[in-house]
Structure formats: C-alpha cells, structure tokens
Residue frames as qw, qx, qy, qz and C-alpha x, y, z in Angstrom:
[[0.377, 0.846, 0.294, -0.237, 36.31, 41.18, 78.26],
 [0.024, 0.815, -0.430, -0.387, 39.68, 42.60, 77.10],
 [0.326, -0.263, 0.854, 0.310, 40.98, 39.23, 75.93],
 [0.526, 0.536, 0.656, -0.074, 37.70, 38.67, 74.01],
 [0.303, 0.901, -0.008, -0.310, 38.23, 41.94, 72.18],
 [0.161, -0.638, 0.662, 0.359, 41.82, 41.01, 71.38],
 [0.443, 0.036, 0.876, 0.187, 40.68, 37.67, 69.92],
 [0.462, 0.668, 0.581, -0.048, 37.90, 39.19, 67.78],
 [0.090, 0.849, -0.114, -0.508, 39.86, 42.15, 66.48],
 [0.139, -0.385, 0.745, 0.526, 41.98, 40.21, 64.02],
 [0.321, 0.396, 0.847, 0.151, 38.84, 38.51, 62.70],
 [0.241, 0.843, 0.334, -0.345, 37.19, 41.86, 62.16],
 [0.036, -0.706, 0.434, 0.558, 40.25, 43.17, 60.30],
 [0.289, -0.056, 0.889, 0.352, 40.29, 39.91, 58.19],
 [0.333, 0.628, 0.701, -0.058, 36.61, 40.43, 57.34],
 [0.197, 0.874, 0.035, -0.444, 37.25, 44.04, 56.26],
 [0.093, -0.534, 0.647, 0.537, 40.20, 42.99, 54.09],
 [0.301, 0.200, 0.895, 0.262, 38.15, 40.25, 52.44],
 [0.292, 0.779, 0.506, -0.229, 35.39, 42.68, 51.88],
 [0.045, 0.811, -0.238, -0.533, 37.82, 45.01, 50.25],
 [0.226, -0.229, 0.844, 0.430, 39.26, 42.29, 48.06],
 [0.337, 0.462, 0.820, 0.034, 35.81, 41.20, 46.99],
 [0.219, 0.857, 0.207, -0.418, 34.79, 44.81, 46.20],
 [0.078, -0.626, 0.515, 0.580, 37.87, 45.00, 43.95],
 [0.135, -0.057, 0.907, 0.395, 36.93, 41.93, 41.97],
 [0.342, -0.152, -0.438, -0.818, 33.31, 43.13, 41.58],
 [0.550, -0.449, -0.679, -0.186, 31.41, 41.42, 44.42],
 [0.324, -0.644, 0.287, -0.631, 30.31, 42.51, 47.91],
 [0.179, 0.146, -0.927, 0.297, 31.27, 40.30, 50.84],
 [0.671, -0.352, -0.376, -0.534, 28.38, 38.29, 52.10],
 [0.484, -0.468, 0.608, -0.420, 28.00, 36.93, 55.71],
 [0.005, 0.158, -0.987, -0.034, 28.23, 33.30, 56.37],
 [0.270, 0.358, 0.866, -0.223, 25.20, 31.35, 55.45],
 [0.330, 0.558, -0.062, -0.758, 24.16, 33.98, 52.78],
 [0.808, 0.470, 0.249, -0.254, 22.96, 33.10, 49.25],
 [0.227, 0.773, -0.539, -0.246, 26.43, 33.25, 47.75],
 [0.188, -0.329, 0.926, -0.013, 27.59, 29.67, 48.65],
 [0.599, 0.284, 0.711, -0.235, 24.20, 27.95, 47.95],
 [0.556, 0.726, -0.062, -0.400, 24.21, 29.62, 44.50],
 [0.130, 0.573, -0.778, -0.224, 27.37, 27.71, 43.73],
 [0.345, 0.028, 0.933, -0.097, 25.70, 24.47, 44.52],
 [0.578, 0.593, 0.425, -0.365, 22.69, 25.49, 42.43],
 [0.391, 0.731, -0.409, -0.382, 25.00, 26.36, 39.56],
 [0.112, -0.340, 0.928, 0.101, 26.58, 22.97, 39.78],
 [0.490, 0.321, 0.760, -0.282, 23.19, 21.43, 39.81],
 [0.553, 0.715, 0.113, -0.412, 22.17, 23.42, 36.75],
 [0.153, 0.655, -0.681, -0.291, 25.39, 22.51, 35.04],
 [0.272, -0.088, 0.958, -0.009, 24.82, 18.82, 35.68],
 [0.556, 0.546, 0.508, -0.367, 21.22, 19.23, 34.29],
 [0.458, 0.769, -0.211, -0.393, 22.61, 20.94, 31.16],
 [0.026, -0.492, 0.844, 0.211, 25.22, 18.12, 30.73],
 [0.455, 0.195, 0.853, -0.161, 22.50, 15.54, 31.13],
 [0.525, 0.704, 0.218, -0.425, 20.49, 17.47, 28.51],
 [0.271, 0.689, -0.542, -0.397, 23.42, 17.55, 26.14],
 [0.242, -0.181, 0.952, 0.047, 23.86, 13.77, 26.49],
 [0.507, 0.461, 0.663, -0.300, 20.16, 13.35, 25.73],
 [0.508, 0.766, -0.021, -0.392, 20.33, 15.58, 22.64],
 [0.041, 0.552, -0.784, -0.281, 23.48, 13.85, 21.42],
 [0.379, 0.073, 0.919, -0.086, 21.68, 10.55, 21.85],
 [0.524, 0.657, 0.407, -0.358, 18.72, 12.02, 19.96],
 [0.358, 0.764, -0.360, -0.398, 20.95, 13.26, 17.18],
 [0.185, -0.290, 0.924, 0.170, 22.55, 9.79, 16.96],
 [0.467, 0.410, 0.759, -0.195, 18.98, 8.41, 16.46],
 [0.431, 0.788, 0.125, -0.422, 18.38, 11.05, 13.93],
 [0.050, 0.628, -0.680, -0.374, 21.57, 10.09, 12.10],
 [0.318, 0.027, 0.947, 0.041, 20.29, 6.57, 11.91],
 [0.429, 0.653, 0.508, -0.363, 17.04, 7.90, 10.59],
 [0.236, 0.778, -0.329, -0.480, 19.00, 9.86, 7.96],
 [0.112, -0.355, 0.885, 0.279, 20.73, 6.63, 6.89],
 [0.397, 0.349, 0.841, -0.116, 17.42, 4.79, 6.66],
 [0.375, 0.788, 0.205, -0.443, 15.89, 7.75, 4.71],
 [0.111, 0.665, -0.557, -0.485, 18.75, 7.83, 2.38],
 [0.226, 0.002, 0.954, 0.199, 18.04, 4.10, 1.49],
 [0.368, 0.601, 0.654, -0.275, 14.48, 4.96, 1.00],
 [0.201, 0.802, -0.095, -0.554, 15.42, 7.80, -1.18],
 [0.037, -0.376, 0.810, 0.448, 17.60, 5.60, -3.40],
 [0.300, 0.263, 0.916, 0.033, 14.76, 3.20, -3.73],
 [0.327, 0.767, 0.383, -0.398, 12.34, 6.00, -4.67],
 [0.084, 0.718, -0.431, -0.540, 14.85, 7.37, -7.12],
 [0.175, -0.150, 0.917, 0.326, 15.36, 3.95, -8.66],
 [0.329, 0.517, 0.780, -0.124, 11.55, 3.57, -9.03],
 [0.222, 0.816, 0.090, -0.526, 11.38, 7.05, -10.42],
 [0.030, 0.483, -0.673, -0.559, 13.92, 6.16, -13.22],
 [0.230, 0.196, 0.940, 0.156, 11.93, 2.93, -13.95],
 [0.284, 0.725, 0.546, -0.311, 8.67, 4.99, -14.21],
 [0.130, 0.768, -0.211, -0.591, 10.34, 7.58, -16.38],
 [0.079, -0.267, 0.846, 0.455, 11.57, 4.94, -18.73],
 [0.247, 0.420, 0.872, -0.034, 8.03, 3.40, -18.88],
 [0.226, 0.800, 0.303, -0.465, 6.53, 6.75, -19.48],
 [0.023, 0.557, -0.542, -0.629, 9.09, 7.44, -22.31],
 [0.144, 0.042, 0.943, 0.298, 8.04, 4.08, -23.88],
 [0.234, 0.611, 0.723, -0.221, 4.38, 4.91, -23.57],
 [0.172, 0.774, 0.009, -0.609, 4.79, 8.24, -25.07],
 [0.053, 0.376, -0.714, -0.587, 6.55, 6.68, -28.12],
 [0.163, 0.274, 0.942, 0.108, 3.81, 4.20, -28.38],
 [0.196, 0.728, 0.479, -0.450, 1.21, 7.01, -28.10],
 [0.092, 0.629, -0.362, -0.682, 3.12, 8.99, -30.83],
 [0.057, -0.084, 0.897, 0.430, 3.07, 5.84, -33.11],
 [0.182, 0.516, 0.830, -0.106, -0.71, 5.37, -32.47],
 [0.156, 0.776, 0.193, -0.580, -1.42, 8.98, -33.21],
 [0.024, 0.444, -0.633, -0.634, 0.58, 8.69, -36.51],
 [0.057, 0.159, 0.948, 0.269, -1.40, 5.63, -37.54],
 [0.140, 0.610, 0.664, -0.408, -4.53, 7.31, -36.39],
 [0.207, 0.708, -0.091, -0.669, -3.96, 10.32, -38.71],
 [0.049, 0.232, -0.813, -0.532, -3.01, 7.90, -41.58],
 [0.102, 0.377, 0.921, -0.005, -6.29, 5.87, -41.08],
 [0.216, 0.709, 0.389, -0.547, -8.35, 9.15, -40.96],
 [0.118, 0.524, -0.490, -0.687, -6.75, 10.23, -44.21],
 [0.027, -0.007, -0.943, -0.331, -7.54, 6.79, -45.79],
 [0.147, 0.529, 0.797, -0.252, -11.06, 6.81, -44.43],
 [0.174, 0.673, 0.038, -0.718, -11.60, 10.34, -45.97],
 [0.154, 0.375, -0.690, -0.599, -10.35, 9.02, -49.26],
 [0.000, 0.186, 0.975, 0.122, -12.53, 5.93, -49.18],
 [0.198, 0.618, 0.597, -0.472, -15.55, 7.96, -48.33],
 [0.206, 0.627, -0.205, -0.723, -14.94, 10.18, -51.25],
 [0.108, 0.174, -0.871, -0.447, -14.53, 7.27, -53.55],
 [0.086, 0.381, 0.910, -0.138, -17.67, 5.74, -52.18],
 [0.284, 0.665, 0.296, -0.624, -19.62, 9.05, -52.72],
 [0.215, 0.486, -0.521, -0.668, -18.25, 9.26, -56.31],
 [0.018, -0.013, -0.983, -0.184, -19.28, 5.59, -56.90],
 [0.167, 0.526, 0.715, -0.429, -22.74, 6.19, -55.47],
 [0.301, 0.654, 0.017, -0.694, -23.22, 9.19, -57.79],
 [0.174, 0.329, -0.752, -0.544, -22.05, 7.30, -60.89],
 [0.049, 0.215, 0.975, -0.036, -24.35, 4.37, -59.96],
 [0.237, 0.601, 0.540, -0.539, -27.19, 6.78, -59.55],
 [0.268, 0.563, -0.352, -0.698, -26.54, 8.47, -62.82],
 [0.114, 0.158, -0.901, -0.388, -26.29, 5.06, -64.60],
 [0.105, 0.367, 0.909, -0.165, -29.52, 3.78, -63.13],
 [0.259, 0.654, 0.236, -0.670, -31.35, 7.07, -63.99],
 [0.215, 0.482, -0.576, -0.624, -29.99, 6.82, -67.58],
 [0.036, -0.020, -0.984, -0.175, -31.04, 3.27, -67.84],
 [0.195, 0.499, 0.733, -0.419, -34.49, 4.02, -66.51],
 [0.329, 0.685, 0.085, -0.644, -35.18, 6.97, -68.73],
 [0.269, 0.425, -0.673, -0.543, -33.77, 5.34, -72.07],
 [0.909, 0.097, -0.087, -0.396, -35.57, 2.44, -73.85],
 [0.558, -0.413, 0.718, 0.049, -34.04, -0.87, -73.04],
 [0.531, 0.448, -0.561, -0.451, -33.06, -2.37, -76.54],
 [0.875, -0.107, 0.449, -0.146, -33.97, -6.06, -76.88],
 [0.502, -0.259, 0.713, 0.415, -31.99, -8.58, -79.01],
 [0.489, 0.557, 0.646, 0.182, -34.66, -8.58, -81.87],
 [0.149, 0.972, 0.122, -0.134, -34.61, -4.82, -82.18],
 [0.288, -0.719, 0.487, 0.404, -30.84, -4.73, -82.19],
 [0.542, 0.082, 0.749, 0.372, -30.80, -7.45, -85.04],
 [0.412, 0.725, 0.534, 0.140, -33.36, -5.55, -87.16],
 [0.038, 0.991, 0.004, -0.130, -31.85, -2.16, -86.64],
 [0.502, -0.561, 0.484, 0.446, -28.23, -3.29, -87.27],
 [0.596, 0.729, -0.198, -0.274, -26.65, -2.77, -90.66],
 [0.683, 0.450, -0.571, 0.075, -24.75, -5.81, -91.34],
 [0.845, -0.238, -0.432, 0.205, -22.91, -8.40, -89.19],
 [0.450, 0.244, -0.292, 0.808, -20.29, -5.93, -88.05],
 [0.244, -0.429, 0.051, -0.868, -22.71, -3.52, -86.81],
 [0.805, -0.420, -0.281, -0.312, -24.60, -6.20, -84.95],
 [0.779, -0.124, -0.398, 0.468, -21.47, -7.30, -83.23],
 [0.174, 0.298, -0.253, 0.904, -20.69, -3.70, -82.18],
 [0.512, -0.478, -0.131, -0.701, -24.14, -3.30, -80.86],
 [0.882, -0.301, -0.360, -0.038, -23.94, -6.53, -78.91],
 [0.629, 0.057, -0.386, 0.672, -20.46, -5.61, -77.50],
 [0.036, -0.420, 0.107, -0.900, -21.78, -2.25, -76.49],
 [0.713, -0.482, -0.173, -0.479, -24.60, -3.72, -74.51],
 [0.870, -0.223, -0.344, 0.273, -22.22, -6.16, -72.77],
 [0.446, 0.272, -0.261, 0.812, -19.83, -3.41, -72.07],
 [0.332, -0.527, -0.004, -0.782, -22.57, -1.19, -70.59],
 [0.843, -0.430, -0.237, -0.219, -23.68, -4.13, -68.41],
 [0.775, -0.033, -0.332, 0.536, -20.12, -4.82, -67.33],
 [0.192, 0.416, -0.189, 0.869, -19.58, -1.21, -66.52],
 [0.561, -0.541, -0.079, -0.622, -22.65, -1.11, -64.43],
 [0.917, -0.293, -0.263, 0.057, -21.64, -4.29, -62.57],
 [0.624, 0.189, -0.288, 0.701, -18.16, -2.76, -62.10],
 [0.101, -0.530, 0.115, -0.834, -19.54, 0.34, -60.58],
 [0.773, -0.480, -0.142, -0.390, -21.56, -1.76, -58.23],
 [0.886, -0.105, -0.294, 0.343, -18.58, -3.94, -57.30],
 [0.397, 0.358, -0.262, 0.804, -16.38, -0.83, -56.72],
 [0.415, -0.584, 0.005, -0.698, -19.12, 0.70, -54.62],
 [0.896, -0.398, -0.153, -0.122, -19.37, -2.38, -52.51],
 [0.780, 0.090, -0.274, 0.555, -15.52, -2.74, -52.17],
 [0.184, 0.489, -0.177, 0.834, -15.21, 0.85, -51.22],
 [0.645, -0.556, -0.035, -0.524, -18.02, 0.45, -48.60],
 [0.929, -0.257, -0.238, 0.117, -16.30, -2.61, -47.20],
 [0.605, 0.265, -0.253, 0.707, -12.99, -0.76, -47.09],
 [0.179, -0.570, 0.073, -0.798, -14.62, 2.21, -45.38],
 [0.812, -0.489, -0.133, -0.290, -16.23, -0.05, -42.79],
 [0.876, -0.073, -0.258, 0.401, -12.85, -1.82, -42.09],
 [0.358, 0.409, -0.213, 0.812, -11.09, 1.48, -41.84],
 [0.432, -0.621, -0.003, -0.654, -13.77, 2.77, -39.49],
 [0.906, -0.374, -0.196, -0.031, -13.16, -0.35, -37.28],
 [0.734, 0.104, -0.216, 0.636, -9.42, 0.12, -37.30],
 [0.050, 0.580, -0.105, 0.806, -9.98, 3.74, -36.51],
 [0.666, -0.609, -0.076, -0.425, -12.08, 2.80, -33.49],
 [0.912, -0.240, -0.205, 0.261, -9.53, 0.34, -32.33],
 [0.505, 0.303, -0.174, 0.789, -6.74, 2.98, -32.68],
 [0.261, -0.650, 0.012, -0.714, -8.87, 5.56, -30.81],
 [0.838, -0.516, -0.113, -0.139, -9.42, 2.98, -27.90],
 [0.838, -0.031, -0.164, 0.519, -5.69, 2.25, -27.87],
 [0.251, 0.533, -0.091, 0.803, -4.96, 5.95, -27.87],
 [0.536, -0.663, -0.048, -0.520, -7.29, 6.54, -24.99],
 [0.911, -0.367, -0.146, 0.118, -5.72, 3.53, -23.02],
 [0.676, 0.204, -0.156, 0.691, -2.10, 4.73, -23.68],
 [0.005, -0.631, 0.055, -0.774, -3.05, 8.22, -22.62],
 [0.685, -0.634, -0.076, -0.350, -4.67, 7.07, -19.48],
 [0.906, -0.192, -0.156, 0.344, -1.71, 4.85, -18.55],
 [0.431, 0.386, -0.158, 0.800, 0.73, 7.81, -19.14],
 [0.271, -0.686, 0.051, -0.673, -1.48, 10.00, -16.84],
 [0.868, -0.477, -0.127, -0.053, -1.50, 7.26, -14.08],
 [0.802, 0.042, -0.139, 0.579, 2.26, 6.99, -14.29],
 [0.216, 0.566, -0.050, 0.794, 2.58, 10.73, -14.23],
 [0.539, -0.683, -0.008, -0.493, 0.42, 11.05, -11.11],
 [0.909, -0.348, -0.108, 0.202, 2.44, 8.21, -9.40],
 [0.629, 0.236, -0.145, 0.726, 5.68, 10.02, -10.20],
 [0.110, -0.661, 0.069, -0.739, 4.34, 13.29, -8.78],
 [0.757, -0.602, -0.068, -0.246, 3.31, 11.45, -5.63],
 [0.881, -0.093, -0.155, 0.436, 6.75, 9.94, -5.26],
 [0.321, 0.487, -0.077, 0.809, 8.35, 13.40, -5.78],
 [0.363, -0.701, -0.019, -0.613, 6.05, 14.89, -3.20],
 [0.888, -0.438, -0.137, 0.009, 6.76, 12.14, -0.72],
 [0.761, 0.069, -0.132, 0.631, 10.46, 12.53, -1.08],
 [0.158, 0.574, -0.069, 0.800, 10.26, 16.29, -0.71],
 [0.614, -0.654, -0.115, -0.427, 8.19, 15.92, 2.36],
 [0.915, -0.264, -0.179, 0.246, 10.64, 13.60, 3.99],
 [0.569, 0.305, -0.112, 0.756, 13.52, 15.88, 3.14],
 [0.113, -0.667, 0.007, -0.736, 11.80, 18.83, 4.65],
 [0.779, -0.583, -0.111, -0.199, 10.88, 16.93, 7.88],
 [0.865, -0.063, -0.150, 0.474, 14.47, 15.73, 8.15],
 [0.379, 0.436, -0.094, 0.811, 15.87, 19.19, 7.74],
 [0.419, -0.675, -0.054, -0.605, 13.43, 20.61, 10.29],
 [0.876, -0.465, -0.130, 0.004, 14.31, 17.94, 12.80],
 [0.740, 0.135, -0.137, 0.644, 18.07, 18.53, 12.29],
 [0.113, 0.581, -0.059, 0.804, 17.67, 22.23, 12.78],
 [0.608, -0.670, -0.053, -0.422, 15.68, 21.87, 15.99],
 [0.911, -0.337, -0.115, 0.206, 18.09, 19.35, 17.50],
 [0.608, 0.254, -0.123, 0.742, 21.21, 21.32, 16.56],
 [0.137, -0.682, 0.016, -0.718, 19.65, 24.56, 17.88],
 [0.773, -0.589, -0.116, -0.205, 18.66, 22.85, 21.18],
 [0.874, -0.121, -0.132, 0.453, 22.17, 21.25, 21.53],
 [0.414, 0.432, -0.066, 0.799, 23.88, 24.59, 20.83],
 [0.322, -0.713, 0.017, -0.622, 21.71, 26.45, 23.29],
 [0.854, -0.516, -0.065, 0.030, 22.46, 23.86, 26.08],
 [0.796, 0.085, -0.108, 0.590, 26.15, 24.04, 25.33],
 [0.147, 0.607, -0.069, 0.778, 26.09, 27.82, 25.47],
 [0.573, -0.698, -0.011, -0.428, 24.19, 27.66, 28.75],
 [0.919, -0.255, -0.128, 0.272, 26.74, 25.12, 30.02],
 [0.575, 0.344, -0.099, 0.735, 29.51, 27.43, 29.12],
 [0.238, -0.696, -0.006, -0.678, 27.74, 30.27, 30.93],
 [0.798, -0.571, -0.071, -0.180, 27.23, 28.23, 34.06],
 [0.868, -0.054, -0.123, 0.478, 30.98, 27.00, 34.08],
 [0.309, 0.505, -0.093, 0.800, 32.07, 30.58, 33.68],
 [0.463, -0.698, -0.028, -0.545, 29.88, 31.60, 36.64],
 [0.895, -0.430, -0.073, 0.095, 31.14, 28.69, 38.77],
 [0.733, 0.190, -0.107, 0.645, 34.81, 29.60, 37.91],
 [0.044, 0.651, -0.059, 0.756, 34.19, 33.23, 38.75],
 [0.644, -0.661, -0.021, -0.384, 32.58, 32.43, 42.10],
 [0.930, -0.214, -0.102, 0.282, 35.24, 29.80, 42.99],
 [0.507, 0.407, -0.135, 0.748, 37.94, 32.41, 42.13],
 [0.230, -0.685, 0.079, -0.687, 36.17, 34.96, 44.34],
 [0.827, -0.540, -0.004, -0.156, 35.90, 32.48, 47.30],
 [0.850, -0.012, -0.168, 0.500, 39.48, 31.31, 46.97],
 [0.272, 0.519, -0.141, 0.798, 40.61, 34.98, 47.05],
 [0.506, -0.674, 0.003, -0.538, 38.46, 35.65, 50.05],
 [0.921, -0.375, -0.070, 0.073, 39.79, 32.65, 51.83],
 [0.722, 0.203, -0.148, 0.644, 43.39, 33.55, 51.07],
 [0.009, -0.642, 0.116, -0.758, 42.80, 37.08, 52.30],
 [0.717, -0.603, -0.029, -0.347, 41.26, 35.74, 55.46],
 [0.932, -0.158, -0.102, 0.311, 44.05, 33.21, 55.97],
 [0.520, 0.419, -0.142, 0.731, 46.70, 35.97, 55.37],
 [0.245, -0.677, 0.090, -0.688, 44.99, 38.39, 57.89],
 [0.685, -0.455, 0.382, -0.422, 44.40, 35.76, 60.67],
 [0.608, 0.317, -0.725, -0.068, 46.78, 32.78, 60.17],
 [0.094, 0.152, -0.861, 0.477, 46.56, 31.80, 63.79],
 [0.611, -0.126, 0.104, -0.775, 42.72, 31.72, 63.96],
 [0.191, -0.073, 0.975, -0.088, 41.49, 28.35, 65.11],
 [0.373, -0.150, -0.666, -0.629, 38.80, 26.64, 63.02],
 [0.540, -0.072, 0.485, -0.684, 35.38, 25.98, 64.61],
 [0.364, 0.072, 0.929, -0.002, 33.25, 22.91, 64.20],
 [0.508, 0.635, 0.353, -0.462, 30.53, 24.72, 62.17],
 [0.697, 0.305, 0.514, 0.395, 30.77, 24.04, 58.46],
 [0.345, 0.887, 0.170, 0.256, 30.41, 27.57, 57.01],
 [0.299, -0.923, 0.240, 0.024, 33.23, 28.74, 59.30],
 [0.808, -0.230, 0.434, 0.326, 35.69, 26.15, 58.26],
 [0.344, 0.835, -0.293, -0.315, 38.36, 27.22, 55.77],
 [0.690, 0.507, -0.513, -0.063, 41.20, 25.45, 54.03],
 [0.250, 0.295, -0.829, 0.403, 42.58, 24.13, 57.34],
 [0.567, -0.256, 0.155, -0.767, 39.16, 23.41, 58.66],
 [0.429, -0.155, 0.856, -0.245, 39.55, 19.65, 59.18],
 [0.752, 0.364, -0.120, -0.536, 38.12, 18.40, 55.81],
 [0.833, -0.122, 0.535, 0.065, 38.46, 14.71, 54.79],
 [0.701, 0.444, 0.376, 0.412, 39.26, 15.70, 51.24],
 [0.380, 0.017, 0.067, 0.922, 41.15, 18.72, 49.73],
 [0.064, 0.570, 0.444, -0.688, 39.42, 21.91, 50.55],
 [0.153, 0.300, -0.419, -0.843, 39.25, 23.13, 46.91],
 [0.220, -0.196, -0.886, -0.357, 37.02, 20.28, 46.10],
 [0.127, -0.533, -0.728, 0.412, 34.78, 21.00, 49.11],
 [0.024, 0.494, 0.035, -0.868, 34.67, 24.65, 48.08],
 [0.224, 0.133, -0.658, -0.706, 33.64, 23.62, 44.51],
 [0.255, -0.275, -0.914, -0.154, 31.08, 21.10, 45.58],
 [0.329, -0.696, -0.637, 0.044, 29.27, 22.76, 48.50],
 [0.036, 0.738, -0.118, 0.663, 31.09, 26.01, 49.45],
 [0.189, 0.184, -0.725, 0.636, 31.72, 24.35, 52.82],
 [0.521, -0.127, 0.223, -0.814, 28.03, 24.11, 53.70],
 [0.294, 0.106, 0.938, -0.153, 25.83, 21.22, 54.74],
 [0.366, 0.152, -0.324, -0.859, 23.56, 21.44, 51.59],
 [0.713, 0.181, 0.528, -0.425, 20.27, 19.70, 51.10],
 [0.633, 0.149, 0.700, 0.295, 19.84, 17.29, 48.17],
 [0.203, 0.459, -0.311, -0.807, 20.22, 18.80, 44.66],
 [0.740, 0.312, -0.151, -0.577, 18.45, 17.42, 41.53],
 [0.634, 0.322, -0.701, -0.053, 20.77, 14.52, 41.37],
 [0.836, -0.460, -0.298, -0.017, 20.27, 13.55, 45.15],
 [0.640, 0.151, -0.403, 0.637, 23.69, 14.67, 46.25],
 [0.380, -0.865, -0.165, -0.283, 23.81, 16.37, 49.62],
 [0.753, -0.570, -0.064, 0.323, 26.01, 17.48, 52.60],
 [0.240, -0.833, 0.313, 0.389, 29.31, 19.05, 52.89],
 [0.277, -0.364, 0.755, 0.470, 30.79, 16.62, 50.29],
 [0.614, 0.381, -0.198, -0.663, 27.78, 16.27, 48.04],
 [0.109, -0.169, 0.977, 0.064, 27.45, 12.53, 48.32],
 [0.594, -0.052, -0.423, -0.683, 24.62, 10.75, 46.59],
 [0.763, -0.350, 0.280, -0.466, 22.42, 8.33, 48.60],
 [0.966, 0.181, -0.186, -0.020, 23.75, 5.16, 46.90],
 [0.559, 0.450, -0.468, 0.515, 27.40, 6.05, 47.62],
 [0.325, -0.578, 0.375, -0.647, 26.48, 7.28, 51.10],
 [0.901, -0.211, 0.205, -0.320, 24.98, 3.85, 52.00],
 [0.889, 0.332, -0.266, 0.169, 27.71, 1.87, 50.07],
 [0.460, 0.424, -0.509, 0.591, 30.49, 3.47, 52.18],
 [0.445, -0.265, -0.747, 0.416, 28.69, 2.91, 55.58],
 [0.127, -0.215, 0.107, -0.962, 26.75, 6.13, 56.02],
 [0.002, 0.436, 0.848, -0.300, 23.61, 5.96, 58.29],
 [0.289, 0.602, 0.279, -0.690, 20.30, 7.53, 57.44],
 [0.667, 0.598, 0.440, 0.062, 18.79, 8.08, 54.00],
 [0.438, 0.818, -0.024, 0.372, 21.07, 11.12, 52.98],
 [0.630, 0.070, -0.330, 0.699, 24.40, 12.61, 53.92],
 [0.017, -0.518, 0.079, -0.852, 23.10, 16.01, 54.98],
 [0.688, -0.559, -0.202, -0.416, 21.08, 14.44, 57.73],
 [0.860, -0.215, -0.300, 0.353, 24.20, 13.04, 59.46],
 [0.409, -0.849, 0.074, 0.327, 26.70, 14.87, 61.63],
 [0.311, 0.872, -0.367, -0.083, 29.79, 16.43, 60.11],
 [0.339, -0.531, 0.777, -0.001, 31.99, 13.80, 61.73],
 [0.739, 0.174, 0.650, -0.030, 30.12, 10.99, 60.13],
 [0.631, 0.766, 0.102, -0.065, 30.22, 12.76, 56.80],
 [0.010, 0.831, -0.554, -0.042, 33.96, 13.23, 57.24],
 [0.543, -0.250, 0.802, -0.003, 34.42, 9.54, 57.95],
 [0.754, 0.424, 0.503, -0.001, 32.44, 8.51, 54.92],
 [0.400, 0.901, -0.146, -0.086, 34.17, 11.07, 52.69],
 [0.255, -0.680, 0.684, 0.067, 37.55, 9.83, 54.00],
 [0.673, -0.011, 0.739, 0.024, 36.65, 6.28, 52.99],
 [0.672, 0.679, 0.295, -0.020, 35.53, 7.28, 49.58],
 [0.124, 0.928, -0.339, -0.095, 38.59, 9.52, 49.11],
 [0.969, -0.134, 0.151, 0.144, 40.89, 6.68, 50.11],
 [0.545, -0.531, 0.296, 0.578, 44.10, 8.65, 49.91],
 [0.165, 0.562, -0.372, -0.720, 43.26, 10.16, 46.62],
 [0.187, 0.018, 0.931, 0.312, 42.14, 6.85, 44.84],
 [0.165, 0.603, 0.780, -0.025, 38.61, 7.98, 44.85],
 [0.079, -0.405, 0.073, 0.908, 39.23, 11.48, 43.51],
 [0.116, -0.124, -0.683, -0.710, 37.18, 10.67, 40.29],
 [0.111, -0.568, -0.811, 0.082, 34.05, 10.29, 42.52],
 [0.043, -0.759, -0.277, 0.588, 33.93, 14.10, 42.67],
 [0.534, 0.721, 0.310, 0.314, 33.29, 16.01, 39.46],
 [0.052, -0.993, 0.089, -0.050, 34.89, 19.05, 41.00],
 [0.697, -0.465, 0.385, 0.387, 38.21, 17.27, 41.49],
 [0.605, 0.328, 0.471, 0.552, 38.79, 17.45, 37.73],
 [0.130, 0.917, 0.265, 0.269, 37.50, 20.99, 37.68],
 [0.373, -0.909, 0.186, 0.032, 40.01, 22.25, 40.30],
 [0.555, 0.644, -0.522, 0.068, 42.75, 20.15, 38.75],
 [0.420, -0.439, 0.742, -0.283, 43.09, 17.48, 41.54],
 [0.809, 0.205, -0.442, -0.329, 43.34, 13.87, 40.25]]
C-alpha cells in the first residue's frame, strides 16, 4: 500500500501543477476522456468543412467570372445593336421632319387653291347670273344698233371677249379644282407616310427601351450574385480563421499541460491506454501531429471518414494493410503499425494535415 501511495503521489502533484498552469492560461483542467480533446477533433472537422466550402465557393466564383465574361460579350452586342437602332431612329426622325415640312407646305398650297377655287366659283356664278338677267344680243341687233363699221367691230370684239372671259373662268375653275384634288391626294399620301414613319420610330423606341431594360436586369442580377458569393466566401474564411485560432489555442494549452506533466513526473511510465499516452507514449508518428489530429484518443469517424488515434481515412487504412472497415475499430497496435507504414520515416508526413500545422514536414 505504501509503495502504491509513493507511485501515485508524483502523479497527483503533476495533475495539480497542470491544473494550475491551465488556470493561468484561462482553462480548467479536465480529466482524461472529457470533452476537451474530442472538441479538438470536432474543430478540425469543422475546419475541413469550411475549407471544402471555400473551395466550392471559389469554384462557384470562377463560374461566375466566366458568366461575367459571357455577359460582357452580350452587353457589347446589345450596345452595338443599340447604336444601330439609334442611327436608324435618327434617320427616321429626319425623314419624319422632312415629311412634316412637306405636309405643311402642301397644306398651305391646298388652302391657297381652295381659296382660288372659291373665287373662281364666285366669279363664274356672277357671270352666269349677269348673262341670265341681261338680254342676249344677237348678230342682227348688233349690226342694226351699231353706228358705223368701227362700232360694229367693237361690239363684235366685246362679245367675243366676254365669251372668252367666261370660258377662261371655267378653265381656271376646272384647273384649280384639279390642282386641289391632286394636292389633296398628295396630302393623303404624305399623311400616310407620316403615320408610317411615326409608327416605325415608336417601334424602334420600344425595342431600344426593351434592350436597355434587359441590360439593366442582367447587370443587377450579376451584381447580386457577386455580392452573395463574396459575402459567403468572406463568412467562410472568417469562420475558418476562428476555428484555426481555437485549434491553435487548444493545442497550445494541451502542449503546456503535457510539458508541465512531463516536468513533474519525468519517470512515469506510459500505459497502453490512448488518453494516458503522452509525448513518449509509443506513438508511430511525432506526438504533436497525434495531439493535433486526435488529442491522443481513439476517435470515431468525422465528416471526412477519418478515425482512430491517427485519423486515417478508410481508403488509406485499407491501402496500407489495415483490417476492418475503419481504423478506430482496430487495436492501437494495429493502428500504430499502419501509421508507421504511412509515415515511412517522414516521407508520408504530407498525409497528415496537422503535420504542416505543427511545422513538421
């Protein structure tokens, strides 16, 4: 009994010293098998998940970059089409302005012709009324009433002039009516052309507005997608940094506790149980890697499938001669043997992510 107490006393003192050291750095010492070591494995698993998420987001951003390039080509095409439509619209507006100018000119001409036609009709009406109300002189009466040959000639000339004037009024009236009709037809044609040009300009304006709306919609969607992707990536990176800081803090605390325990009981013999093993506990690879990977415990599989003291994934476990479906189901001795083959004198250090974290290459 005395010898047993003598053997356990140094361990108790080491435990108290470790508890004091952990209290100084801000943690309370936890017994073996508590949740402190598993939390390290969980943190590594979460960190791996965040790294996988970051890779996925970066891949998604790469696809978004390709989409941006494709959209830029589409934008250039739309802008080229927009320039062409603007040129056509300017040409149509010039044609519309010319048609409107001609339309105003024809309207003034039509108004003038209608006024002339009205005057001609009034003159013709007056001439007809005057002819109807006055006696129509015949040739015999003109000869008998004339005073000499000269007077006869004057009377005959007057009758002819009156007849010619009447015929001229009729001719002018008919010509003015024909001109008015032709002007009306030209006016109708110009009005139709005016309506067509205006309709074409409206169609092109609507097409241009649709192109601009499509362009703005694509730009908004692209900006929103970029904002969402960048925000998600930044959130994941920030979470990764937090996890890495937590892992580093826990590893530092565990290393300090192990050093304190080793300093207090340098001659204590390691046992075969995983949690009780320390830096000299018979590990197949450097202890800092084991501490970073599993905390020295036989952990069940994480989200990536890695398990056991050395966090070996099933494919690697089977590839290096491990029995059973997973490492944590095998004995420590078998896990040591498989890990030793993977390590291969340090050649396989890159197979453990924690090797790079703790600075072992």
